[in-house]
MDAnalysis code that builds the backbone (N, CA, C; Angstrom):
import MDAnalysis as mda
import numpy as np

u = mda.Universe.empty(573, n_residues=191, atom_resindex=np.repeat(np.arange(191), 3), trajectory=True)
u.add_TopologyAttr("name", ["N", "CA", "C"] * 191)
u.add_TopologyAttr("resid", np.arange(1, 192))
u.add_TopologyAttr("resname", ["MET", "ARG", "LEU", "HIS", "SER", "LEU", "LEU", "LEU", "LEU", "ALA", "PHE", "ALA", "LEU", "ALA", "LEU", "GLY", "ALA", "CYS", "SER", "SER", "PRO", "ALA", "ARG", "LYS", "LEU", "PRO", "LYS", "TYR", "GLU", "LYS", "PRO", "ILE", "ALA", "ARG", "THR", "ARG", "PHE", "GLN", "SER", "VAL", "ARG", "THR", "THR", "ALA", "TYR", "THR", "HIS", "SER", "GLU", "SER", "ASP", "HIS", "LEU", "VAL", "TYR", "GLY", "ARG", "LYS", "SER", "ALA", "LEU", "GLY", "THR", "THR", "LEU", "ARG", "SER", "GLY", "ALA", "ILE", "ASN", "SER", "ALA", "ALA", "ALA", "ASP", "TRP", "ALA", "ARG", "TRP", "PRO", "ALA", "GLY", "THR", "VAL", "PHE", "ARG", "ILE", "CYS", "SER", "THR", "GLY", "GLU", "ILE", "TYR", "GLN", "VAL", "ASP", "ASP", "TYR", "GLY", "TRP", "ALA", "LEU", "THR", "GLY", "ARG", "ASN", "THR", "ILE", "ASP", "LEU", "TYR", "LYS", "PRO", "SER", "ARG", "GLY", "ALA", "MET", "ASN", "ALA", "TRP", "GLY", "LEU", "ARG", "GLN", "GLU", "ARG", "ILE", "GLU", "VAL", "ILE", "ARG", "TRP", "GLY", "ASP", "ALA", "TRP", "ALA", "SER", "TYR", "LYS", "LYS", "MET", "LYS", "PRO", "ALA", "ALA", "LYS", "TYR", "ALA", "HIS", "VAL", "ALA", "GLN", "MET", "LEU", "ARG", "ASP", "ILE", "LYS", "ARG", "PHE", "HIS", "SER", "GLY", "GLY", "SER", "PRO", "GLY", "GLN", "LEU", "PRO", "ALA", "SER", "GLN", "ALA", "GLU", "PRO", "PRO", "THR", "VAL", "ALA", "LEU", "VAL", "ARG", "ALA", "VAL", "GLU", "GLN"])
u.atoms.positions = np.array([
    [-25.361, -5.946, 22.296],
    [-24.511, -4.791, 22.507],
    [-23.089, -5.093, 22.023],
    [-22.594, -6.260, 22.339],
    [-21.226, -6.624, 21.948],
    [-21.107, -6.728, 20.437],
    [-22.088, -7.324, 19.762],
    [-22.099, -7.451, 18.315],
    [-22.113, -6.075, 17.665],
    [-22.884, -5.164, 18.230],
    [-22.960, -3.796, 17.718],
    [-21.584, -3.126, 17.789],
    [-20.883, -3.290, 18.879],
    [-19.544, -2.703, 19.040],
    [-18.563, -3.282, 18.027],
    [-18.637, -4.596, 17.810],
    [-17.753, -5.238, 16.834],
    [-18.030, -4.731, 15.417],
    [-19.301, -4.559, 15.092],
    [-19.657, -4.042, 13.765],
    [-19.142, -2.621, 13.574],
    [-19.279, -1.791, 14.591],
    [-18.765, -0.415, 14.510],
    [-17.246, -0.403, 14.341],
    [-16.550, -1.270, 15.070],
    [-15.099, -1.356, 14.958],
    [-14.695, -1.795, 13.555],
    [-15.376, -2.805, 13.004],
    [-15.072, -3.288, 11.650],
    [-15.317, -2.182, 10.628],
    [-16.405, -1.436, 10.779],
    [-16.704, -0.332, 9.863],
    [-15.633, 0.752, 9.949],
    [-15.222, 1.091, 11.142],
    [-14.193, 2.120, 11.330],
    [-12.870, 1.699, 10.708],
    [-12.511, 0.439, 10.883],
    [-11.266, -0.057, 10.287],
    [-11.344, -0.035, 8.766],
    [-12.473, -0.448, 8.211],
    [-12.645, -0.436, 6.755],
    [-12.607, 0.982, 6.227],
    [-13.267, 1.896, 6.891],
    [-13.267, 3.294, 6.478],
    [-11.861, 3.873, 6.554],
    [-11.121, 3.556, 7.596],
    [-9.746, 4.034, 7.736],
    [-8.853, 3.499, 6.642],
    [-9.049, 2.249, 6.280],
    [-8.236, 1.651, 5.217],
    [-8.534, 2.310, 3.883],
    [-9.796, 2.662, 3.649],
    [-10.168, 3.278, 2.374],
    [-9.665, 4.710, 2.267],
    [-9.627, 5.415, 3.369],
    [-9.256, 6.826, 3.308],
    [-7.748, 7.068, 3.475],
    [-6.994, 6.031, 3.816],
    [-5.561, 6.243, 4.012],
    [-4.860, 6.412, 2.666],
    [-3.847, 7.291, 2.596],
    [-3.155, 7.508, 1.335],
    [-2.361, 6.263, 0.933],
    [-2.087, 6.168, -0.375],
    [-1.307, 5.027, -0.875],
    [0.076, 5.026, -0.234],
    [0.554, 3.851, 0.063],
    [1.872, 3.692, 0.686],
    [2.940, 4.029, -0.351],
    [3.818, 4.954, 0.000],
    [4.883, 5.365, -0.913],
    [6.079, 4.435, -0.790],
    [6.744, 4.214, -1.923],
    [7.976, 3.430, -1.921],
    [9.078, 4.229, -1.221],
    [10.075, 3.548, -0.694],
    [11.202, 4.257, -0.074],
    [11.909, 5.139, -1.103],
    [12.666, 6.113, -0.609],
    [13.434, 6.990, -1.494],
    [14.419, 6.145, -2.309],
    [14.412, 6.334, -3.617],
    [15.239, 5.556, -4.535],
    [16.703, 5.965, -4.415],
    [17.593, 4.978, -4.385],
    [19.037, 5.220, -4.340],
    [19.668, 4.701, -5.626],
    [20.648, 5.438, -6.121],
    [21.390, 4.968, -7.288],
    [22.066, 3.646, -6.907],
    [21.922, 2.606, -7.756],
    [22.521, 1.306, -7.417],
    [24.036, 1.378, -7.293],
    [24.582, 0.606, -6.364],
    [26.030, 0.512, -6.244],
    [26.549, -0.397, -7.354],
    [27.832, -0.299, -7.639],
    [28.438, -1.097, -8.704],
    [28.286, -2.583, -8.405],
    [28.012, -3.337, -9.445],
    [27.844, -4.796, -9.314],
    [29.225, -5.440, -9.426],
    [29.874, -5.557, -8.282],
    [31.233, -6.084, -8.227],
    [31.292, -7.228, -7.213],
    [32.388, -7.920, -7.217],
    [32.557, -9.042, -6.293],
    [32.552, -8.582, -4.842],
    [33.212, -7.468, -4.547],
    [33.219, -6.914, -3.193],
    [32.422, -5.622, -3.198],
    [31.532, -5.485, -2.216],
    [30.675, -4.308, -2.109],
    [30.583, -3.872, -0.653],
    [30.407, -2.576, -0.458],
    [30.109, -2.043, 0.861],
    [28.608, -1.769, 0.879],
    [27.904, -2.462, 1.779],
    [26.447, -2.484, 1.752],
    [25.874, -2.154, 3.124],
    [24.783, -1.388, 3.138],
    [24.036, -1.156, 4.372],
    [23.291, -2.453, 4.676],
    [23.417, -2.962, 5.893],
    [22.703, -4.170, 6.287],
    [21.811, -3.882, 7.488],
    [20.668, -4.513, 7.480],
    [19.741, -4.492, 8.600],
    [19.402, -5.953, 8.890],
    [18.555, -6.188, 9.857],
    [18.175, -7.558, 10.185],
    [16.669, -7.645, 10.370],
    [16.132, -8.831, 10.115],
    [14.711, -9.083, 10.331],
    [14.532, -10.490, 10.866],
    [13.343, -10.745, 11.385],
    [13.017, -12.076, 11.874],
    [11.571, -12.387, 11.520],
    [11.221, -13.639, 11.572],
    [9.887, -14.085, 11.183],
    [8.785, -13.638, 12.148],
    [9.132, -13.229, 13.351],
    [8.103, -12.856, 14.324],
    [7.813, -11.354, 14.355],
    [8.374, -10.593, 13.433],
    [8.029, -9.169, 13.336],
    [6.605, -9.046, 12.800],
    [5.916, -7.983, 13.191],
    [4.510, -7.832, 12.815],
    [4.297, -7.846, 11.300],
    [5.209, -7.245, 10.524],
    [5.000, -7.212, 9.074],
    [5.401, -8.510, 8.383],
    [5.919, -9.480, 9.127],
    [6.296, -10.761, 8.531],
    [5.418, -11.907, 9.039],
    [4.550, -11.626, 10.004],
    [3.725, -12.674, 10.606],
    [2.876, -13.412, 9.573],
    [2.347, -12.693, 8.602],
    [1.500, -13.317, 7.589],
    [2.271, -14.362, 6.775],
    [3.583, -14.201, 6.659],
    [4.409, -15.132, 5.891],
    [5.041, -16.212, 6.767],
    [5.032, -15.996, 8.076],
    [5.646, -16.958, 8.992],
    [7.124, -17.119, 8.689],
    [7.573, -18.347, 8.635],
    [8.991, -18.632, 8.363],
    [9.250, -18.848, 6.874],
    [8.371, -18.365, 6.008],
    [8.518, -18.557, 4.562],
    [9.132, -17.329, 3.903],
    [9.978, -17.600, 2.928],
    [10.591, -16.536, 2.130],
    [9.710, -16.243, 0.921],
    [10.074, -15.247, 0.147],
    [9.353, -14.917, -1.083],
    [9.440, -16.055, -2.093],
    [10.453, -16.898, -1.987],
    [10.566, -18.058, -2.876],
    [9.698, -19.224, -2.406],
    [9.101, -19.091, -1.201],
    [8.280, -20.158, -0.654],
    [9.065, -21.172, 0.144],
    [10.349, -20.921, 0.329],
    [11.200, -21.814, 1.111],
    [11.202, -21.370, 2.569],
    [11.650, -22.240, 3.441],
    [11.760, -21.895, 4.855],
    [12.961, -20.967, 5.056],
    [12.757, -19.891, 5.804],
    [13.864, -18.980, 6.119],
    [14.939, -19.763, 6.861],
    [16.194, -19.532, 6.484],
    [17.293, -20.345, 7.018],
    [18.213, -19.551, 7.938],
    [18.698, -20.264, 8.945],
    [19.708, -19.746, 9.858],
    [20.632, -20.906, 10.169],
    [21.880, -20.812, 9.748],
    [22.815, -21.916, 9.946],
    [24.033, -21.724, 9.078],
    [24.439, -22.775, 8.377],
    [25.615, -22.697, 7.505],
    [25.384, -21.674, 6.399],
    [24.178, -21.677, 5.835],
    [23.765, -20.648, 4.878],
    [22.492, -20.033, 5.436],
    [22.466, -18.698, 5.465],
    [21.360, -17.955, 6.056],
    [20.555, -17.254, 4.974],
    [19.283, -16.993, 5.266],
    [18.424, -16.254, 4.348],
    [18.713, -14.758, 4.422],
    [18.493, -14.087, 3.302],
    [18.607, -12.631, 3.243],
    [17.532, -12.101, 2.308],
    [17.121, -10.873, 2.559],
    [16.151, -10.189, 1.707],
    [16.842, -8.986, 1.078],
    [16.494, -8.715, -0.191],
    [17.100, -7.600, -0.907],
    [16.199, -7.202, -2.066],
    [16.526, -6.102, -2.708],
    [15.892, -5.719, -3.969],
    [16.434, -6.679, -5.022],
    [15.563, -7.482, -5.642],
    [16.006, -8.517, -6.570],
    [16.530, -7.960, -7.881],
    [16.381, -6.676, -8.141],
    [17.011, -6.077, -9.318],
    [18.491, -5.816, -9.034],
    [18.852, -5.662, -7.767],
    [20.237, -5.381, -7.379],
    [20.966, -6.662, -6.972],
    [20.306, -7.493, -6.170],
    [20.833, -8.794, -5.747],
    [19.739, -9.811, -6.034],
    [19.749, -10.404, -7.220],
    [18.669, -11.332, -7.583],
    [18.570, -12.520, -6.627],
    [17.392, -13.118, -6.597],
    [17.185, -14.330, -5.803],
    [18.245, -15.348, -6.196],
    [18.806, -15.998, -5.187],
    [19.859, -16.971, -5.423],
    [21.258, -16.410, -5.246],
    [21.392, -15.090, -5.134],
    [22.711, -14.495, -4.913],
    [23.238, -14.979, -3.564],
    [24.471, -15.459, -3.569],
    [25.120, -15.948, -2.347],
    [26.270, -14.998, -2.034],
    [26.342, -14.561, -0.791],
    [27.410, -13.645, -0.393],
    [27.893, -13.963, 1.017],
    [29.095, -13.474, 1.306],
    [29.712, -13.658, 2.620],
    [29.884, -12.288, 3.257],
    [29.522, -12.179, 4.542],
    [29.804, -10.963, 5.306],
    [31.277, -11.061, 5.697],
    [32.098, -10.148, 5.206],
    [33.549, -10.247, 5.415],
    [33.939, -10.176, 6.894],
    [33.223, -9.376, 7.688],
    [33.609, -9.206, 9.097],
    [33.274, -10.419, 9.964],
    [32.279, -11.204, 9.575],
    [31.848, -12.328, 10.415],
    [32.068, -13.691, 9.757],
    [32.216, -13.701, 8.438],
    [32.349, -14.954, 7.707],
    [31.027, -15.648, 7.425],
    [29.919, -15.096, 7.914],
    [28.601, -15.707, 7.689],
    [28.254, -15.683, 6.200],
    [27.597, -16.752, 5.755],
    [27.188, -16.873, 4.356],
    [25.672, -16.724, 4.280],
    [25.213, -15.927, 3.324],
    [23.788, -15.664, 3.119],
    [23.408, -15.928, 1.677],
    [22.140, -16.277, 1.487],
    [21.594, -16.422, 0.147],
    [20.303, -15.613, 0.077],
    [20.177, -14.794, -0.954],
    [18.986, -13.972, -1.132],
    [17.836, -14.880, -1.568],
    [16.791, -14.946, -0.730],
    [15.602, -15.720, -1.056],
    [14.323, -14.968, -0.688],
    [14.486, -13.698, -0.332],
    [13.358, -12.906, 0.144],
    [13.514, -11.474, -0.350],
    [12.429, -10.721, -0.344],
    [12.475, -9.284, -0.638],
    [11.451, -8.602, 0.246],
    [11.503, -7.281, 0.283],
    [10.568, -6.538, 1.110],
    [10.349, -5.133, 0.590],
    [9.223, -4.581, 0.936],
    [8.826, -3.236, 0.519],
    [9.928, -2.214, 0.808],
    [10.446, -2.207, 2.013],
    [11.412, -1.192, 2.441],
    [12.768, -1.331, 1.756],
    [13.009, -2.438, 1.058],
    [14.295, -2.670, 0.386],
    [14.264, -2.233, -1.078],
    [13.101, -1.986, -1.604],
    [12.939, -1.654, -3.018],
    [13.634, -0.349, -3.356],
    [14.530, -0.420, -4.360],
    [15.257, 0.770, -4.791],
    [16.323, 1.217, -3.810],
    [16.720, 0.335, -2.918],
    [17.680, 0.681, -1.866],
    [18.901, -0.222, -1.935],
    [20.030, 0.297, -1.511],
    [21.282, -0.460, -1.432],
    [21.410, -1.076, -0.041],
    [20.374, -1.784, 0.360],
    [20.295, -2.399, 1.689],
    [19.986, -3.874, 1.540],
    [20.658, -4.684, 2.324],
    [20.342, -6.109, 2.413],
    [19.887, -6.385, 3.843],
    [18.762, -7.075, 3.959],
    [18.181, -7.415, 5.251],
    [18.558, -8.862, 5.561],
    [19.236, -9.076, 6.667],
    [19.744, -10.393, 7.047],
    [18.762, -11.083, 7.983],
    [18.382, -12.307, 7.654],
    [17.457, -13.046, 8.513],
    [18.162, -13.496, 9.786],
    [17.512, -13.253, 10.906],
    [17.985, -13.708, 12.212],
    [16.866, -14.533, 12.857],
    [17.189, -15.605, 13.554],
    [16.166, -16.511, 14.079],
    [15.391, -15.990, 15.293],
    [15.825, -14.867, 15.869],
    [15.122, -14.335, 17.044],
    [15.170, -12.812, 17.048],
    [14.266, -12.222, 17.809],
    [14.259, -10.757, 17.948],
    [15.546, -10.262, 18.609],
    [16.044, -11.029, 19.566],
    [17.285, -10.646, 20.234],
    [18.443, -10.559, 19.253],
    [18.581, -11.570, 18.396],
    [19.651, -11.571, 17.399],
    [19.435, -10.452, 16.384],
    [18.178, -10.217, 16.016],
    [17.855, -9.131, 15.088],
    [18.260, -7.780, 15.689],
    [17.863, -7.548, 16.924],
    [18.178, -6.274, 17.575],
    [19.675, -6.113, 17.810],
    [20.360, -7.202, 18.098],
    [21.806, -7.142, 18.310],
    [22.531, -6.733, 17.025],
    [22.004, -7.154, 15.882],
    [22.641, -6.777, 14.610],
    [22.423, -5.292, 14.336],
    [21.190, -4.825, 14.464],
    [20.888, -3.418, 14.217],
    [21.097, -3.025, 12.768],
    [21.739, -1.876, 12.567],
    [22.057, -1.336, 11.247],
    [23.566, -1.245, 11.149],
    [24.139, -1.866, 10.130],
    [25.593, -1.859, 9.964],
    [25.968, -1.703, 8.492],
    [27.002, -0.955, 8.258],
    [27.614, -0.903, 6.931],
    [28.618, -2.051, 6.897],
    [28.473, -2.961, 5.955],
    [29.315, -4.156, 5.912],
    [29.915, -4.350, 4.529],
    [31.109, -4.864, 4.509],
    [31.745, -5.275, 3.261],
    [31.305, -6.725, 3.017],
    [30.796, -6.980, 1.800],
    [30.393, -8.335, 1.448],
    [31.195, -8.811, 0.242],
    [31.330, -10.121, 0.149],
    [31.929, -10.742, -1.024],
    [30.820, -11.539, -1.708],
    [30.510, -11.178, -2.941],
    [29.510, -11.928, -3.691],
    [30.176, -13.197, -4.204],
    [29.675, -14.320, -3.760],
    [30.214, -15.619, -4.132],
    [29.599, -16.092, -5.448],
    [28.292, -15.878, -5.562],
    [27.591, -16.265, -6.790],
    [26.384, -15.354, -6.960],
    [26.264, -14.781, -8.152],
    [25.113, -13.937, -8.458],
    [23.916, -14.803, -8.783],
    [22.744, -14.383, -8.327],
    [21.502, -15.045, -8.691],
    [21.113, -14.660, -10.111],
    [20.060, -15.248, -10.599],
    [19.581, -15.023, -11.955],
    [18.456, -13.980, -11.915],
    [18.727, -12.811, -12.492],
    [17.745, -11.726, -12.479],
    [16.467, -12.110, -13.219],
    [16.590, -12.860, -14.301],
    [15.402, -13.208, -15.096],
    [14.572, -14.291, -14.415],
    [15.187, -15.183, -13.665],
    [14.420, -16.143, -12.866],
    [13.680, -15.387, -11.754],
    [14.332, -14.368, -11.177],
    [13.685, -13.528, -10.166],
    [12.495, -12.796, -10.775],
    [12.681, -12.280, -11.979],
    [11.620, -11.567, -12.694],
    [10.400, -12.475, -12.857],
    [10.630, -13.694, -13.329],
    [9.530, -14.638, -13.551],
    [8.813, -14.968, -12.242],
    [9.573, -15.092, -11.151],
    [8.972, -15.411, -9.853],
    [8.097, -14.264, -9.348],
    [8.533, -13.021, -9.593],
    [7.792, -11.857, -9.097],
    [6.639, -11.433, -9.997],
    [6.687, -11.751, -11.265],
    [5.723, -11.271, -12.260],
    [4.266, -11.413, -11.818],
    [3.843, -12.536, -11.215],
    [2.446, -12.641, -10.787],
    [2.038, -11.611, -9.729],
    [2.995, -11.015, -9.041],
    [2.692, -10.018, -7.994],
    [2.940, -8.593, -8.496],
    [2.932, -8.381, -9.814],
    [3.260, -7.083, -10.413],
    [2.311, -5.960, -10.007],
    [1.147, -6.294, -9.460],
    [0.193, -5.253, -9.051],
    [0.684, -4.470, -7.828],
    [1.649, -5.014, -7.107],
    [2.186, -4.322, -5.935],
    [3.297, -3.383, -6.378],
    [3.281, -2.150, -5.877],
    [4.213, -1.111, -6.329],
    [5.675, -1.511, -6.172],
    [6.024, -2.149, -5.066],
    [7.432, -2.500, -4.862],
    [7.875, -3.588, -5.833],
    [7.000, -4.524, -6.136],
    [7.335, -5.571, -7.102],
    [7.437, -4.964, -8.499],
    [6.490, -4.093, -8.848],
    [6.522, -3.440, -10.163],
    [7.825, -2.661, -10.346],
    [8.294, -1.995, -9.290],
    [9.555, -1.243, -9.373],
    [10.727, -2.191, -9.624],
    [10.780, -3.311, -8.904],
    [11.873, -4.267, -9.113],
    [11.819, -4.859, -10.528],
    [10.624, -5.126, -11.031],
    [10.492, -5.657, -12.392],
    [11.015, -4.652, -13.421],
    [10.655, -3.373, -13.254],
    [11.160, -2.326, -14.166],
    [12.682, -2.242, -14.099],
    [13.224, -2.317, -12.880],
    [14.674, -2.200, -12.722],
    [15.415, -3.412, -13.284],
    [14.833, -4.586, -13.172],
    [15.475, -5.758, -13.784],
    [15.581, -5.527, -15.288],
    [14.528, -5.030, -15.901],
    [14.572, -4.748, -17.343],
    [15.658, -3.721, -17.662],
    [15.783, -2.698, -16.808],
    [16.797, -1.642, -17.037],
    [18.211, -2.134, -16.798],
    [18.436, -2.830, -15.695],
    [19.795, -3.208, -15.284],
    [20.319, -4.444, -15.991],
    [19.436, -5.329, -16.417],
    [19.869, -6.643, -16.902],
    [19.408, -6.913, -18.332],
    [19.387, -5.883, -19.147],
    [18.855, -6.035, -20.502],
    [19.781, -6.802, -21.445],
    [21.057, -6.854, -21.145],
    [21.976, -7.550, -22.043],
    [22.869, -8.505, -21.287],
    [23.546, -9.342, -22.010],
    [24.509, -10.252, -21.392],
    [23.828, -11.393, -20.685],
    [24.554, -12.005, -19.823],
    [24.076, -13.176, -19.101],
    [23.874, -12.816, -17.641],
    [22.617, -12.505, -17.229],
    [22.397, -12.164, -15.831],
    [22.764, -13.335, -14.936],
    [23.196, -13.000, -13.736],
    [23.520, -14.047, -12.774],
    [24.969, -14.471, -12.807],
    [25.757, -13.863, -13.642],
    [27.157, -14.255, -13.755],
    [28.067, -13.077, -13.439],
    [29.173, -13.347, -12.783],
    [30.213, -12.343, -12.610],
    [30.892, -12.140, -13.958],
    [31.452, -10.957, -14.212],
    [32.186, -10.779, -15.459],
    [33.265, -11.849, -15.597],
    [33.513, -12.275, -16.833],
    [34.474, -13.355, -17.099],
    [35.863, -13.024, -16.577],
    [36.186, -11.743, -16.455],
    [37.515, -11.346, -16.000],
    [37.738, -11.641, -14.518],
    [36.666, -11.914, -13.779],
    [36.803, -12.176, -12.344],
    [36.825, -13.683, -12.099],
    [37.852, -14.137, -11.440],
    [37.963, -15.565, -11.117],
    [36.912, -15.929, -10.085],
    [36.457, -17.165, -10.120],
    [35.491, -17.641, -9.144],
    [36.140, -17.672, -7.764],
    [35.504, -17.072, -6.759],
    [36.100, -17.037, -5.421],
    [36.259, -18.440, -4.832],
    [37.241, -18.633, -3.968],
    [37.467, -19.958, -3.370],
    [36.324, -20.415, -2.486],
    [35.493, -19.502, -1.997],
    [34.395, -19.892, -1.117],
    [33.260, -20.584, -1.860],
    [33.281, -20.586, -3.197],
    [32.230, -21.253, -3.964],
    [32.209, -22.740, -3.651],
    [33.364, -23.366, -3.546],
    [33.423, -24.796, -3.218],
    [32.774, -25.062, -1.864],
    [32.996, -24.177, -0.889],
    [32.385, -24.317, 0.426],
    [30.868, -24.247, 0.315],
    [30.365, -23.267, -0.415],
    [28.912, -23.100, -0.566],
    [28.318, -24.319, -1.241],
    [28.956, -24.785, -2.293],
    [28.436, -25.970, -2.994],
    [28.396, -27.190, -2.058],
    [29.397, -27.337, -1.236],
    [29.441, -28.464, -0.295],
    [28.315, -28.366, 0.720],
    [28.039, -27.160, 1.230],
    [26.998, -26.963, 2.230],
    [25.624, -27.179, 1.616],
    [25.424, -26.761, 0.356],
    [24.137, -26.892, -0.297],
    [23.773, -28.346, -0.593],
    [24.758, -29.240, -0.675],
    [24.476, -30.644, -1.019],
    [24.030, -31.449, 0.154],
])
């Protein structure tokens, strides 16, 4: 009797998965200007959320999610490529983009990693001014995501990298902008 119930449950779940409509990407937002200082919508996430359990404490780069001197962040890699380092101006916290997520695709939102649900909930949703210390490399991000191109959110980021970063040297601030003084701090912490 118990085996029969389990089989029926498995069949119902499989049938539900087959009949459910395709998951739509979030509403696309026009990208904000790629400047040293930006006003960005920020949210928070943690490794123990239901949609992150399968990944545990791992980022999209395969590294351990960080909380400390430099913290992990998730973003649309066409807007903030993997490796982008930024400072939250109101708190002084430093983050490095090493993760991405479905809900961030095509959005001007950065998701900040927090080590607990309490810290995640305390952050909530905030509009924050950030200082980009170092831009990540869009083409290195492209290469990292390419094997997952079958997923709609990854395919969208790949298309946008081609659109946004077709010329010049991705990953660099314009030559007219001096390197911020916080770069030395980041380099010291990374060593």
